[in-house]
VMD Tcl script that draws the C-alpha trace (Angstrom):
set ca {
  {10.36 35.56 3.10}
  {11.91 32.28 3.44}
  {13.60 31.15 0.89}
  {13.65 27.41 -0.31}
  {16.80 25.23 -1.82}
  {16.29 21.65 -2.67}
  {19.18 19.56 -4.19}
  {19.43 16.84 -5.52}
  {21.82 14.14 -3.40}
  {23.54 12.98 -6.12}
  {24.08 16.90 -7.62}
  {24.26 18.84 -4.26}
  {25.01 21.90 -5.85}
  {21.81 21.71 -8.81}
  {18.17 21.65 -7.65}
  {15.72 24.69 -7.22}
  {15.68 28.08 -5.38}
  {12.34 28.70 -4.93}
  {11.45 32.32 -3.31}
  {7.42 32.43 -4.10}
  {5.02 32.29 -1.26}
  {2.46 30.39 -2.84}
  {5.11 27.13 -4.40}
  {6.96 27.55 -1.41}
  {3.99 26.47 0.97}
  {2.99 24.38 -2.06}
  {6.71 22.57 -2.34}
  {6.90 21.78 1.97}
  {3.38 20.35 2.02}
  {4.23 18.70 -0.80}
  {7.30 16.97 1.64}
  {5.02 16.73 4.99}
  {6.72 20.35 6.15}
  {4.26 23.11 6.67}
  {5.14 26.44 6.18}
  {2.50 30.13 6.70}
  {3.16 33.71 6.44}
  {2.85 35.63 9.39}
  {1.33 38.94 9.42}
  {4.12 41.09 12.03}
  {2.19 44.22 12.15}
  {-0.10 43.69 15.40}
  {3.28 44.41 16.61}
  {4.13 48.17 17.07}
  {7.58 48.95 14.90}
  {9.91 46.65 15.59}
  {8.35 45.84 18.67}
  {8.62 41.52 17.06}
  {12.09 42.29 17.88}
  {12.35 44.49 20.79}
  {9.08 43.60 22.32}
  {9.03 42.05 25.88}
  {7.66 38.62 25.59}
  {5.06 38.58 26.82}
  {3.34 41.10 25.15}
  {4.90 39.72 22.00}
  {2.45 36.89 22.94}
  {-0.47 38.60 24.03}
  {-0.24 40.47 20.58}
  {-0.43 36.87 18.91}
  {-2.30 34.89 21.62}
  {-5.31 34.32 19.37}
  {-3.18 32.41 16.24}
  {-0.80 30.63 19.03}
  {-3.56 29.33 20.39}
  {-5.36 28.35 16.97}
  {-1.70 26.44 16.93}
  {-2.36 24.90 19.96}
  {-5.90 23.05 19.03}
  {-4.53 22.44 15.09}
  {-1.35 20.55 16.92}
  {-2.08 19.93 20.72}
  {-0.20 22.18 22.12}
  {-0.08 23.02 25.33}
  {2.78 25.79 26.07}
  {4.09 28.75 23.63}
  {7.72 30.57 24.78}
  {9.34 32.98 23.03}
  {12.56 32.21 22.00}
  {15.42 35.39 21.96}
  {19.19 34.21 20.71}
  {21.36 37.00 20.17}
  {25.36 37.36 19.81}
  {26.04 38.43 23.24}
  {23.76 34.78 24.46}
  {26.00 33.05 27.29}
  {26.71 29.82 25.95}
  {26.01 30.21 22.41}
  {28.36 28.13 20.58}
  {27.21 25.03 22.41}
  {23.54 25.91 22.02}
  {23.94 25.95 18.40}
  {26.33 22.90 18.48}
  {23.66 21.08 19.85}
  {21.51 21.76 17.53}
  {23.40 21.99 13.68}
  {24.21 17.89 14.18}
  {21.44 15.77 12.19}
  {18.74 15.05 14.44}
  {14.99 14.36 15.45}
  {13.02 15.33 17.35}
  {9.93 13.11 19.62}
  {7.26 15.77 19.02}
  {6.79 18.65 16.57}
  {9.57 21.70 15.52}
  {7.39 24.61 15.28}
  {8.47 28.43 15.34}
  {6.97 31.40 14.06}
  {10.83 33.77 12.66}
  {9.60 37.24 14.52}
  {13.65 38.54 14.01}
  {17.08 37.56 12.63}
  {17.84 34.43 10.09}
  {18.43 30.77 10.50}
  {18.45 28.18 7.88}
  {16.57 24.59 8.37}
  {18.21 21.88 6.71}
  {15.37 18.71 5.72}
  {17.04 15.22 5.43}
  {14.53 14.12 2.85}
  {15.97 11.32 1.78}
  {16.11 11.19 -1.54}
  {17.80 14.89 -0.80}
  {18.29 17.81 1.71}
  {16.00 20.90 1.09}
  {16.98 23.79 3.26}
  {14.95 27.02 4.27}
  {15.90 29.85 5.42}
  {13.33 31.26 7.86}
  {13.25 35.45 8.26}
  {10.95 37.34 10.12}
  {7.21 36.35 9.16}
  {7.69 32.81 8.66}
  {6.14 30.28 10.54}
  {7.62 26.37 9.79}
  {5.97 23.22 11.44}
  {8.85 20.16 11.29}
  {7.14 16.87 12.19}
  {7.89 14.60 14.96}
  {10.40 12.10 13.21}
  {11.71 14.74 10.65}
  {15.97 14.55 10.12}
  {16.63 17.77 10.61}
  {20.00 20.45 11.55}
  {19.53 23.83 11.38}
  {21.74 26.64 12.57}
  {22.06 30.42 12.27}
  {22.68 32.98 9.99}
  {25.47 35.56 10.01}
  {24.63 38.02 12.26}
  {23.73 35.57 14.52}
  {20.65 36.95 15.78}
  {17.35 34.57 15.96}
  {13.99 35.52 17.71}
  {10.93 33.08 17.59}
  {8.11 32.33 18.84}
  {8.25 27.57 20.04}
  {5.29 25.91 20.41}
  {5.12 22.52 22.50}
  {3.27 19.87 24.12}
  {5.99 18.95 26.28}
  {9.29 20.85 26.66}
  {11.47 17.20 27.09}
  {10.27 16.44 23.08}
  {12.84 19.17 22.15}
  {16.08 17.06 23.28}
  {17.88 15.79 19.99}
  {18.07 12.27 18.99}
  {21.41 12.50 16.81}
  {21.37 10.67 13.18}
  {24.91 10.07 13.59}
  {25.04 9.90 9.37}
  {27.20 12.45 9.21}
  {25.05 14.19 6.46}
  {25.03 17.80 7.78}
  {28.98 17.58 7.19}
  {28.20 18.06 3.54}
  {26.55 20.95 4.00}
  {27.56 24.56 4.61}
  {25.20 26.78 5.90}
  {26.23 30.15 4.56}
  {23.42 32.97 3.84}
  {23.81 35.78 1.90}
  {20.14 36.98 2.06}
  {18.03 34.17 0.29}
  {21.16 31.59 -0.38}
  {22.91 29.28 1.08}
  {26.49 28.05 0.20}
  {25.76 24.20 -0.52}
  {28.17 21.55 0.21}
  {31.91 22.00 1.60}
  {34.13 20.15 -1.09}
  {37.41 21.84 0.38}
  {37.77 21.21 4.13}
  {39.02 25.01 4.01}
  {35.29 25.95 3.86}
  {35.01 23.97 7.26}
  {37.37 26.80 9.01}
}
mol new
graphics top color blue
foreach p $ca { graphics top sphere $p radius 0.5 }
foreach p [lrange $ca 0 end-1] q [lrange $ca 1 end] { graphics top cylinder $p $q radius 0.2 }
display resetview
């Protein structure tokens, strides 16, 4: 289940932490972000983590198709990242700086955990996502993403065109002020000493 934190940009250590599903959905909807919980029990136990991608896509064929219709997406796939993924650090480095995309970023988390940081101008909200969470970040939204300490995530992704996933960096440097450490439901925000960035 996701955890939403909305600190003030002027006081990033202060703000609200939301853990209730309905409140997360309503709060994010007010910020222009879609959040839903999807039922993983469609698959056998541990299948969301271990089943071949084709099996996952077949099991969720109906909601995947519905999402395609809702957003005009043409394809869906399964991304599977673990500490053993070749080039993992370089892959993560592409997306852990503030950027935008020319199409929506839509992810349904099957296994693992990660954090989306959403720069909403007046504040930077963070959403820690885990199994069963579906998040849709509209195109043009300033954001960045990284994995939690276990360096594991498996997710269904939707695309209108895979070239739309190219990050367009903002260069604001705001991402440098937030240390994405997952402790189950939360992260530690902003860096106040250089030793925290090591």
